[in-house]
N, C-alpha and C positions, 0 to 999 in steps of 0.2 A: 944645496937644495936640489939634489938630483932625485930621479925616480927611485934609484936603488936605495938612497938614504931614507926616503920616506917609507918605502916598503920595510926597511929594517926597523924604523921607528914603530910602524904598525905591528910588526912581528914581536917587538919587545913587550907589547902590552896585550897581545892576543893569547888565547888559551885553546888547547885542543877541545876541551869540553864545550866551550862557547862556540867554537867553530862547528862542532857536530850539531849543536842545537840550532844554530843559524841555518845550516844546510837543510835541516828538516823544515824549519819555519818558512824559508824562502823557496820551498818546493824544487829542490835541485835533482830529484830522482828522474829516472828515464820516463820520458813522455810528459813531464811536468813543465810548467812555464819557465822555471829557472834551471832547466836541465844543464848539467855540466858546470854550473857556477861553483867557484871554489872560495871558501872563507878562511881567513886567518883566525877569526874569533875575537874581533874587536867591537865593542859597543859604540854606538853612534857618538856619544859625548866625547869619547877618547879620539875617535876619528876626526871629529870637528876641531878638537884642541890641536891635533897635529896639523890639520889644514891651516888653522889660524897662525900657527908658528912658522908656516912655510909659504906665506902668501906671495913671496917674490920668486917662486919657482918658475923658471923659464917655460914658455909655451912648448918648446921641444920636449921638455921633461914631462909636462902634463900629458902630452900626446902618448908618451911611453906608458904612463900610468893608466891611461884609458885603454891601452892595448893589453894591459895585464890580465891574467886569468883571475887575479884576486879581486873579489868583490869590493873589499875595503879600499884597495888601491884606486879603483875607478871612482868610488864614492869620494875619496879624499881629493882627487883631481877636480871633480865636479863641485865640491864644497869650496875649494880654493877659488874657482871661477866665480861662484856665487858671492863669496865675500868680497872679491875684487870688484864685482859689478856694483855693489852697494855704494862704493866710494869713487867710482870711475867717472871720467868725463864722458860726454855723449859719444865722442869718437871711440873711446876705449870700450864703452858699452856696446857699440855697434860691432866692434871686433870680437868681443866676448860672445855676443849673441850669434854671430856668424860661425865662430869656432864651435860653439855648443851644438848648433843645428847640424853642422858638418859631421859631428861625432855623436849625434843623437842615438844611433843604434848601439852605442856602447853604454848608454844609460839603460842597461838591459835587465832591470828588475824594478819593481814598483817603488821601492824606497829611493833609488837613484833618481827616478823621475820626480817623485813627490817633494823631495827635499830641495830641488834645484830649479825646476822649470817655472814655478810661480814667480820667482825673482828674475831669472835670466830671460825667459820668454815673455811671461805675463807683464812684468813691469816695463820691459822694453817696448812692448806693443801698445801700451796704454794710450799713446798719442799718435799711433800709426795705423796704417792699413793692416788688416788681420787675415788676408787671404791665405797666408801660409798655414794657418791653423786648419782651414778647410781642406787644403791639400794634404796635410798630415793626417787628418781624419780618414782620408781615403787610402792612406799608405797600406802596404802589406805588412809593415812592421808594427807589431803590437805596441811597442814602447813609444813609437812616434804617435800612434793613435791616442795613447794615454797622455802624452805630453799635450796634445791638442786640447783635450777637455780640461785637464787639471790646470793648465796655464790660465784658464779663465777665472780662477779664483782671485787673481789680481784685479780683474775687471769687476767682479762681484763686490770686492772690498771697496771699489770706487763707485759703487751704486749702479753699475752697468750689467744688465742681465741678458741682453739680446743675443750675444754670441754664445753664452752658455746654453740658452734654450735652443738655438739653431743647431749647435754641435750635438747637443744631447739628442735632439730629434734624429739627426743623421746616424747616430750610433745606437739607437734603440734596438736595431736588429742584429747588432754585433753578437757573435757566438761566444765570446770569452767572458768569463766571470769577472776578470780584473777590469774590464771596461764597464760592465754592469755596475760594479762597486764605485768606480770613478764617476760615472754619470750620476748615480744616486747621491753620492757625496756632494758633488757640485750643486745639484738641485736642492739638497738640504741646506747648503750654505746660502742659496738664494732665499729659501724659505725663512731663514733666521732674520733676514732683512726686510723681506716683503712676502708675507704669507699669502696675500691675495694673488700676487703674480704667480707664485708656485701653484696655488690651487687652480688657477686658470689653465696652466700648462697640464696639470694632472687630469683635470676634467676632460681635456682633449686627447691625452695620450696614455692614460693609465692602463687602458685595455690591452695595448700592445707593448707595454713596458715589461722587461724581464722582472720577475718577482723580486730578485735581489735589489735591483735598481729602485724599484718602488718602495721596498721596505726601508732602504737607506733614506730615500727622499722624505718619507713621512714620519721619520723617527721622532720628531719633536711635535707632532700634531697631538691634540687631545685624543684620547682613546676612541671616542665615537667617530671622529673623522678618519682615524686610521682604519677602523673597521669598515667604514664606508668605502674607502678606496680599495681595500683588500677584497671586499665583496665584489666590487666592480671587476676586479681582476679575475675572480673565481667564476663569474657568470659567463 
C-alpha cells in the first residue's frame, strides 16, 4: 500500500483519451483555475474503488500522493481519508481533520474539495466551534475558501443554516466564478429544506449577489419567484 503502488493501479485503468477530456473539463490551460493539473484519465468510481481497496495506506504514503502532480493520485489520497473518517474514533477523526487542513492546498480543484470536505471538515465540526471556516473564507487560497462554504452542507443536512448564510454573505463579493457557484449551491441546499429562510436571505442580498450565485440559489423556485429575484438583480 505505497503511493507508487496506488499510482500504478490508477494508471492501469486510466486512458489518454479520458485524460485529455478531463484536462479540458477541469480547466488546466494557461491562466485557468486548474492550470498545470495533470490527469491520468481515471473516472471517479474507479478512483473511489482503488481508494477503498487501500484504506490502510500509511499517512506517509498519503502525503506522497498529495504531493503528486497527478490529479487522481491526490483525489485517491483524499478519498482514503474520507472513508477512514466515517468509521474512525473521535481521536482518529481529529487526526484526519488536522491532516486534511494541513494539506488543504493540495485539494486544488473543485472536485477534490467537494467530494471530501463535507465529511472531513463539515461532519467533524458539527458539534464544535467553527471559527476555522471564517478564517479559511479569508484565505488567499481559492480552494480553502471553497472548503469553507462547501463544508457547511453538513450543517445544512443537520438543519443548521446560520453559518451557511454568514459565510455566503462574506463571499458575495468574491471575484471567482467557482466561489459564486459554491455559494449558490449551498444556498439552494438551504432552500430545499427551508424556502422561507432562503427567501429572507435573498430579499436582503440578491441585489449584490453575483448572477451565477443567484441563479444557482433560485433554481428550484417557481418561475414567477425566479423572475422576481432576477429582475431585482437587473434593476
